[in-house]
N, C-alpha and C positions, 0 to 999 in steps of 0.2 A: 652320845650326842653333845655337841658343844652349845651350851646355853648361858654360861656365866663368864664374866671377864676374869674370874680367878683361875680359869683353866688355861693359863697361858703356856703351860708346858705341853699342851696337846699339839698334835702335828697339823701343820697348815694344809689346806685343801690342795691336792695335787703335788705336795712336797713332803713326802714321808720322812725325808732326811732333815727337815727344817721345822723345829717347834715354833709356835707363835712367839715365845719369849724372845727368840733371836730377831724376829721382825721388829718387835717393840724396841729392843735395845738399839737396833740399827736405825731407828727413827721412822720405820714404815708404819702403816696404819692397817693392820690385818683385818680381814673381812668381819670376823666376829666382833671386833671392837666397833667397827662402823655400824654393824647391825644393832648393837646394844646402845649406841649413842643417839638413836633416832626413835620417834614414836612408831609403834607397831600398827600397821594398817590392816583393818579387818573388813570383810564383806558382811553386811547385816541384812541386806535385802537383795532379791534376785527376781527378775521378771522375764518372761519368754513369750515371743510370738514366732513360731517356727513352722516350716512346712510340714513337719511330722507331728506337731502338737501345739496347743495353745495353753500356756501356763507352765510354771516351773515343774510342778509335780508330774503333770502329764508328759512333759518333755523328758524327764528322767525315766519314767516308765517306758516311753516309746523307744528311747535310745537303748535301754537295757534289753528290751525285747527285740531289738534290731528292726524296728518299724521304720520304714522309709516314707518320706514325704515327696519323693520324686515321681513325677507324672507327665503325661503329655501336656504340651503348652495349651493354655486356654486364653481366649481373648484376642487372638491374632486373626486378621483377615488374610487367609492364605491364598485367596484369589488374586491378591495384589503382590504378595511377597511369599516366596516359598523358601523354607529352611531345610537344611540337611539335619539340623538338630531336632531330635524327637523327644527330648526329655529335659525337664527343668524342675528345680526345687521350688515350686510355687505354692503359696498359701491360698487355700480355697475354703469356702464355707466359714469365712470370718467377716462379719458385717462391720465394715469400717464406719458406718453411720452411727454405730453405738459409741464411737470414740470422738468423732467430729461431725457436725451437721453437714448436710449436702453442699451448702454454699461454701463452707470452709474446705471441704474435700476437693473442690475444683481449684482451690488457690494454692495448694501445697503438693509436693511430691508424695507418692504413695508411702514412702518410708517414714514420713512424719507421723501419721496415725499409728503405724506399726510401733514406732519408738515410744509414742505417748502411752499406748496400751501396755507395753512392757515396763515402762517407767512407773506407771501407776501401781502395777503389781509389786515392783521392787520397793517402792515407798511404803506400800501397805504392809509388806512382809517385815520391813525394818521398823514398823511402828511409827512412821512419820505422817502426821496429819496436821497440816498447817492451816490455821484460820486465816480468812481473807484480810483481817486487820492486824495480824501478827507480823509486823514488819521485821522485827528482830529475828524471828524464826525463818522468814523468807530470805534474809540476808545470810543466814548461816549455811545455806546449801548452794553449791555451784553446779554447773553442768559441763561435762566434757564428753562430747559425742564423736565417736570414730565412724567415718563413712568413706567409702571409696568413690562410688558414683554419685552419691548425694542426690541432687536434683537433675541428673543428666537425662533420665528417662522422661521426666516432666518437660525439660527443655526440648527433647526430641519431638514430643507431641506438639509443642508450641511452634516449632519450625515447620512441622507438617501443616498446622493450621495457617501459618503465614503463607506458605506456597500454594496451598489448596484453596484457602478462603480469603487471603489478602491481609490477614491481621493475626497477631499473636496476643496472648494475654498480657496485661500489664504486670501480672504476677510472675512473669518470666524473670524479672529482675530480683524480686525478693526471694523467690523459691528456686531460682536457678543459680544463686550464689551460695556456695557452701557455707560461708560464715553465718548466714541467717538461719540455718537449720537448727542449730543449738538454741537460738532465740525462740523458735517455735515451741520447744520443750519448756524453756524458762517462762514464757508468757502463759502457756496453758496451765502450768503447774505452780505458777507464782513463786518462782525461785530467783532471787535477786543477787546471788553470788556470781562469781565468774561464769561466763557462758561462752564456751569455746568449742571449735570444731577442729579435729585433727584428721587430715586426709593424706595418708601415706600408703595408699594402695591396700593390699591385703593385711598389712600390719596396723591399719588405722585404729581399730578398737583396742588392740593390745597396747599400742602406744598411748592411747587416751587413758587407759587405766594406769599405766606407768606415770604419765604426766599428772594425773589427778592425785596419785599418792604423794608426789613432790609438793603439790599445792598444800596438802594437809600437813605434811611434815615440816613445811616452812611457815606454818601459821597464817597462810593466806585466807583459809576458810576451814571450818571444822568438819564439814561433811561435803561429799560430792555425789551427784547422780552421774554415773558414767557407764559407758558401754558402746555398743555398735548397732547401727541400723543401715540397711541397704535394700534397694529394690530395683535392680538394674535390668530386669527382664523386659526388654523392649526390642523392636525390630532392628533398629540401626546398631545397637550394641551387640545383639546376637550375630548379626551379619558380619560385624568387624571381628568378633572372636572366631567365627568360622574361617574368615580369611587368614587369621593368625594361626589356624590349625591347632588350637589349644582346647577347644571344646569337643565333647564326644559327639560324633555324627553317625555312629553305627546304629542301624535300625534294630534295636532289641525287641523281641516279642513283648516283653514286659519292661517298661521304662525304668522300673526299680533297679534293673540290672546295669544301668548305664554308668553309674558312679562306682568305680571299683579300684580304689587306691591300692597300690602295691601288687596288683594282679598282673600277670604277664600279658593278658589280652586287653588291658586298659587302653583307651584311645583318646583320653582327654577329660577335662572336668565337666561337670554339669552346673550350669549357671543357676544360682539360688537367690533367695531373698529372706528377710526376716529381721527381727530385733531381739537383742539380748542385753538387758540393762541391769545395773547393780547400784546399790547404795554402799559407799565405803566411808570409813571414818577411823579415827584412832581407836585402839583397844580401850584406852582410858576413857575416851568420850562415850563409847558404846556402853561400858560398864556403868558410867555415871548416870546414864539415862535408862538403864535396865534392859538394853537390847541384847539379844543373843547372837553372837557371831556365827556365821556359817563356815568361814575359813579365813585364813590370813593371807594377804598378799605379801609374801616374804621377800621376794626379790624380783628385779626387773633389769633387763639388759637390751640394748639396741645398737646395731652397727649398720654400715653400708659397705658393700663390696666395691663401690665406685667402678663398676665393671661394664654393665650393659643395661639397656632399657628393659629387657625381659628375661635375660638369662642369669643363672647363678654362676659365679666364678668357679672354675673347676677345682681350685684348691680348697674350697669350702672353709677357708680360714675365718671369714667374717661371720658366717652362721655359727661356727664353733665359738668364736669370741663373744657373740651375743649370749649364748647359753652359759658360757663360763662366767660372764659378768653377772647374769641373773643368779647363778648359784653362789658366787662369791658375795654378791649383795645380800643374799639370804643368810650368809654366815654358816653354810653347811658343807659337808663333804659330798662329792658326786655319788658316793656309794649310798647316800641316804635317799636319793631319788628313786622312788618305787613305781612310778608310772609316768608315761609320756603321752600327752595329747598331741598327736602329729598334725602338721599342716596338711599333709596327705591329700593332695588335690586330685589325684588320679591322672596326672600328666606323666608321661614317661620320664622326662628330665627331673621334675620336682621330686617325685617319689624316690628316684635313684639318688639324687644329690642330698636329699634330706637324710636318707639312710646312711650315706657316706659321712655326713656331718655328725650324726649321732655316734657312729663308730669312732670317728676321730676324736670326739669330745670325751666319750666315756670309756674308750678302750674295751677290754674284755667284759667290763660290767655292762656294756650295751646289750650283750647277748642275754643278760638276765633281767632286763627291764621290760616288762610288758607295756604295750602302748596301743593306741587305736586312733582311727580317723573318724571324726564326727561327720565329715563331708560325705562319707559313704551313704549316709541316710538323709542328709538335707541338701546335698549339692554344695556349691561354693557361693556363699553370700557376700563375696568380695570383701569390702572393708569391715563387714560385721563378723567375719569368720573367726577372728581371734576371740571375740566375746562369746561366740557360740561354743567354741572349744573350752573356754574357761568356765562357762555356765555348766556344761556337761561334766567337767572335772570337779567343780565345787560340789555338785550334787552327788557325784560318785564317791568323793572323799567322805561325805557325810554318811552315806549308806553302806560303804564298803563294797559296792557292786559297780564294776566298770564296764562300760558298753563295748561291744565288739566293733571290728571293721567288717561290715557285711560284704558279700560278693567276693570274698577272698577264698577261692577253692583250689588254687594251685600256687606254686612258688615261683617267683621271679628270682633267678640267681643273683640279680643285683639288689634285691630287696629281701634280705634273709634274716630279719629280726623278728621278734615276737610282736605281731600286730593284733593280738587277740582275735583270731579269725572267727567270724560268724556267730559265736556264742559269748554272752557276757561272762565275766569272771569275778569271783570274790578275791579281793586283794587287800591285804593289811599293810598300809603304808601311811607315813606321816606327811611325806612330801611328794608333790607331783610337779612335772614340768609341762608347760603349755608353749608350744613352739609355733612361730609364724615366719613365713618368707614371702616377700612381695616383689612385684615389678619394680624396676629401678634399683635392683640389687639391695633392697632393704631386708633386714633381719631383726626380729624382736622375740624376746622370750620372757615368760613370767613363771616364777616358782610360787606355788601355792602350798600352804601348810594346813593340815587338818587340825581343828581345835576341839 
């Protein structure tokens, strides 16, 4: 394993004929040098509010056990609107009034209390407890929230009120604008650092984590509260996804069966919701305050196909380049990646093209890398999905037990890699890749390192 700048005679990633020393002499900046020249970023806190479990430990246990949070939709008046969709990854039996009072709950999208709950757990795990009068501590932590739909479901309700009752809420402005959603976290938790929202579709929370690492590495702020939250389960959104023919509409006897990534009989994703939040900081900063790192954010990469609003370019060049960038950014060889958390939506095209991209990126090594889709158990929480997969992977790296892809009982000839079907697996690996693909031809990937 390459960890020191003295090892310049080692072979460059993907170039067995070219040692690092030749890159250096030629004036290039090899990945390992880049890696060693910047602060190492670690995750010290993690919080989860998921359809299949509340809390990080419970989430890990549920995922390892293959426990699904997918169920019949609740809270819809089907006398007014009928849906083909019969399954959603919906959070139930979680009292949001324990997070915000009833008056506040009427003023913000549902994703806000979900994000606050996950954030509180993450901050508590990281040992961060900020006093109301400690301005310096409040300024030391920023917020980067990844969300796809943000307040869209909230706005949908306000438009319904406008057309049915003649008026919408004045909070349509503050809660219907994506940029304000990070402010809700900052205000509630008294965090005065940068407060930003990244909304890049399904890659939103992956990109938020990548962005937050850059803020820390460039001394903008020493710590960041970062992650993803989304709650897009609403009539108009479900109806639009049905018209796009990307959500599962098959009437399964048990809704748990509806999300089936890589399975030959998959018929679309299951819309989900949830929040997965992290505290990240430099390793040096964590050690100085006595915090215990859970994992290292070793590398990040992001690209765009510039191809289509919803489709992946058939040559998969840009998904491959995003993964390559993350691996090079981590300063490792592809052969060191021992697990992949797949985007794995359960749509025919996404699963097939992601498999093709992994093969193109890793070559024969792709056949030896186990991986799984967290969405098989929680559905697709849109802009929060990257954070969900990263949370599952961090917890698995720590325990050595990696969750399965459930509902995978047959082989699709186009999806022929090791997706850890149906049962969890013990895996000994130092590095894991978390992959994301979004509408708008976006691709993002993060490499995590076990510490």
